[in-house]
N, C-alpha and C positions, 0 to 999 in steps of 0.2 A: 294799697295793695301790696305785696312784698315784689321786687324786683327780682324774678325769678328765670335763670336759664337752666334749660333742659336738653340734656346732651343726648343725642340717639346716636347707640352705637351698630355698624353692621361692619361685614368683611368685608365690603371695596371690591373693586374689579377695576382691571386696567381700561383705560379710556382709548386705546388705538392698539394697532398690533404691532409697533414698536414699546409697547409697554407690557407686555404679557410674562416674558421673563423675568423680569424684574418684579414683577408681580409676584409670580410663583416662588421667587428665591426671598423674598420679604415672608411669603407664608410659611414656606418651609424651614426658614431658620429661626422661628417663633419656637422658644424652648418650651411653648406648652403644646406644639404641632410635633416635633421630635424633640424627645426627651434627653441628649447626649452634651455631654461637654462642648463647650462654645468652638473650640477650633475645629472637631469632627461634625458638629452638627454645621457649621461656614462649609464644611466642604460638601458632605451632603445635600446641603442647599443648592450647593451651586451644580451639584451633577442631577439631581432631580431635575431642575428648572431647564437645565441644559436639555433634557431629555423629553422632557413633558411639554415645551415651549410647541414646537412643530402641531402638535395635537391639539393643544389648547389655542393656536389660533385660528385653526381650521373650523375652531367651534365657536370662536368670536366671529368668524367670518360670517357666519350664518345669521348673525345679530348686526350685521354691518360694521364689523370691524372690532366693536368693544362691547363692553357690558350696559345695561342699561340699567344697574343696580341703583348708580347714585341719583339717577334723575328720577326714579320713582320712590326712592328714600326722600327726596326734594319736596314730592307731592305729599308724602306722609306728612313730613315735618311741617309744612305750610297748615294742613288738614289741623293738627294737633296744636300747633299755635291758635289758629282759628278757635279750636274747643276750648284751649285753656283760656282765651280772652286777657285783659288787662293787663300787667306787665310783664308778662309770658315771653319769651323768645327762646325758639328751638333752635338748636345746632347741629351740624352732623360731624362724626368721629368714625372714621373708617379705618378698621386695622391695619389692611395691607396695600392700600393704595389712597389716592388723595379724594379728601382731606385727611390726611393725618392727625393723630391727638394733638401733635405740638402746635399745628396750622390751626384748629379749632379751640387749645385755650387760651391761644394768642387771643384769638376774636371774641372767648368770654370773658377776657381780663379787659379788654377794650367796655364791652359791656356793662363790665362793674355790676354783677348781680349782688343782691343780698341773699339769695340761696342759690343752690345747682341740685338737679337731681340727674342723675344718669340713669339713663331706660336704654339698657340692649333692645334690641328687637329680634333678639331670640328669645320666644317665649319660654321656651327649655333651659335649665342650666346647664353647661358644661365646662368644666375647666379650658377646654381649648376654643372655647368662642365667648360666650359672656364676661368667664373670668380672665381671660388673657385681655379681653378690651377696658375692665374695669383695672386691671393691674397697670396698662400701658396709661391709662387716662389718669391716674394716680401721680406716676412718675411726669408726664407732661406738665400736670397742674404744678407739682412740686417746682418744677423747671421755670413757668412762667410767673410764680409767684404768685398762684391764686391762694386768697384765704378765706372765701366765703364758705358758711358751712355747706356742706354736700352731703348728700345723701344718696343711697345706690338702690335700685330694685335688680334682686340676682335671677328671678323670674317670675314668670304668672301662666303656668301651666294650665291652669284652671281658672283662667279668669272669666269670669262670665261673657264680656262683650265678645272676647278671642273666639270663645267656644259658639258663640251664638252666633256669630258672622262667618264660621266655618261650616257651620249647621244650615244656615241659610244658603248658604252658596249650593252645597252639595244638594239640598230638599230640591234647588230650580233645577239640578241636572238630572237628579232621578226624574222628576214629572215629567222630563222632555225625553228620556231614555225609550228609543226606538225598539220593537218585538214586544215578544210575549213572556220572554225569559227574564225571571228577575236576573237585576245585577250583582255583581262582586263589587264590593266598595275595598279598594286596598288604600290604605295610609301611609302615604310615603314620606319616610324623614331622613333626612343625611344620615349615614352609615358612619362609624365610629371603631376603630380598632378593639377587638373583644379585650383586651389587656389592659385598655384605658377604665372601661365598665367594671372588670374584675378589680381594678386599683380604687373604686368605689365611687367613681364618677356617678351622679344622678341621671344623666341624660336620659335615658333608654327609661327607666322608671318614670320619668318626670314626660316623656312622649306617651307612653301607656294611657297615664293619667289625661293627658290632653285627648287622646283618642276617645277614652271612655266617655269623657265628659261631653263631647260633641256627640256619641252614639245615643246617649239619656237626653242631650237637647234635641236630637232629631226625633227621638220617641217611635221609631220603628220597632218593634218586636222582633219582626221576622227579618232584620236587615243581615245579611250575611256581607259579616266585614274580617279584615285581616288586617295586621301590621306590615309594613316591608323595610327595607332600607335599602338604599341609593349611592352612588357616586363613589364604590369601592375603588382605593388606587392603592399599588403595592401589594409585596406579598404576604402580610400579616393577616392573621384571621380578623375578621370583622364579623362585628353582629348581625343578625338573621332574624329571619330568612331575607334572602337579596329580594329585590324588586324583580330582575330578570327571573328569578325560579318563581314567584308568584305569577307571573305574568303567564309562563310556560303552564304551571299548573291550571290556569284558569280556561288555555289553548286545550290541555288535556281535558279537563270537566267540559267544555263547550258553554260556558258561562261569559257574557257580557262583562266588562270591565268600566268600573267608573273610578279613576285614580285621584286621591285629596293629599296634594302637599299640605303637611299636618307641620311641620317644622319651619317653613319658609313662608314670611307674612307679605313677600312682594316678587315680581315676577323676575326672573335673571337667567343665566345660562343654565342652570341645573331644573328651571321649568322650562323654559321657552325651546331649549334644545334637548337637553336628555327626557325628560317627559312627553313631550310634544313632538317631536320627531323621532328619535332613536328608540325609544319605549312604544311608540304606535307604530314603528315598523318592525320591531320584536314581535308585536302582538298581532299584525297580521301575518308573519311569518309563520309563528305558534298556532295559528285555527283560531285567534280570538274573535267572537263573533262582532263585536264592534268595542270600540274604545273611546273612552271619552275622559275630560279631565276637568276637574273643578277648579276656578280659577283661586289664586291666593287672595288674602283678604284685602290687600292694598291697603288704600285709603277708606273702605268700607265703613260706616256710620257707628254701626255696633264695634268693630275693632278701635277706630278713632275714641271714641266716647269712652272705651273703657280702658283705654290707654290715660286721658286725660282726668279719668278718676284715681288711678294709681297711684299719678303724678300729685295731685291733691292729695292722696292719702301719706303719699312718702313727704311730703312738704308738713302736713300736719303731725307726722309721727317724729318720736325724738329717735327715733334709730336711724344708725347709719348706715346698715344695710339690712334691707328684708324683701321677703320673698311678694308675691301679690296679695297672698292674704295674712302679710304682717309677720307671723312666726315661722320656724321651721316647719316644712311639710316634708319632707326626703323624710324615711326609715332610716334606722340608725345604722344599716350596712351600707347606705351612702357615705361612705366616709369624708368624701370631699366635697361633699356638700357646705359651702361656705358660711351657711348659718350654724350656731351650736345648739346643742338639742336643749 
């Protein structure tokens, strides 16, 4: 069997309070995040990371001082390696904190694979997430002298395993919902500045595809559901509606809420703090009768088995870059889709 290296990409997170400012600097100095000339981008990253570090340290303090994202991603990586079996080995490359692509590329080279598959843990593609990670990996792979044939999955917003796992977890929470008033389901995704979407990034369209797929998999015709976006920072106009707006609307309507993270596949600060603490408190203040949150897919069997299927399809395919459905799925208006029409 082919000796296979599967590289899982994710954002990364600081592992201790002292790492927070450097993590933020790495984030905001990425040209995919701030599209400015290098000297100006460096200066802006310095200013933003200095200003945001105290707030971010307070957030991570609620999680013991650091992010649980790497530990949770390692659990997913082990589960995927087990599902793939044979000569497959999984590796993790984080974008803004350890292990960086350079560290992981050196580990992959030592493994000496015959094939490499790049697998972002972002079901929906954005140039700011999967695009940035894949580009950084290519740089690191060249530097490390990796020669093995490599293919990448840019996205899988409608992957059956992903949709089924989200639907199963939502169904379980719906079954346990208290009271007689039908709850409203909010599918929450990380937001982006509106100008990024207007420039052709397919992220919002793919989020909508994921939500529609989950709703169809759930099979409840009377489901009251909406999409919202969280984690806004900075003065730019972001895509909406915001999660805060939808929570306030639910309070005004007097309906219970169930919040589903649709773009995060493991627990970290934006689920454990923003969703579970900050939004729960906001819901209470706004008079929402009850507020519940569906867990992320984590290492759920449906999700992991679905990822394994995508990896096998990528190995069998001659394509260097493909979606979870092989061909391009984004409409022509999404000009920053990495796949050709």
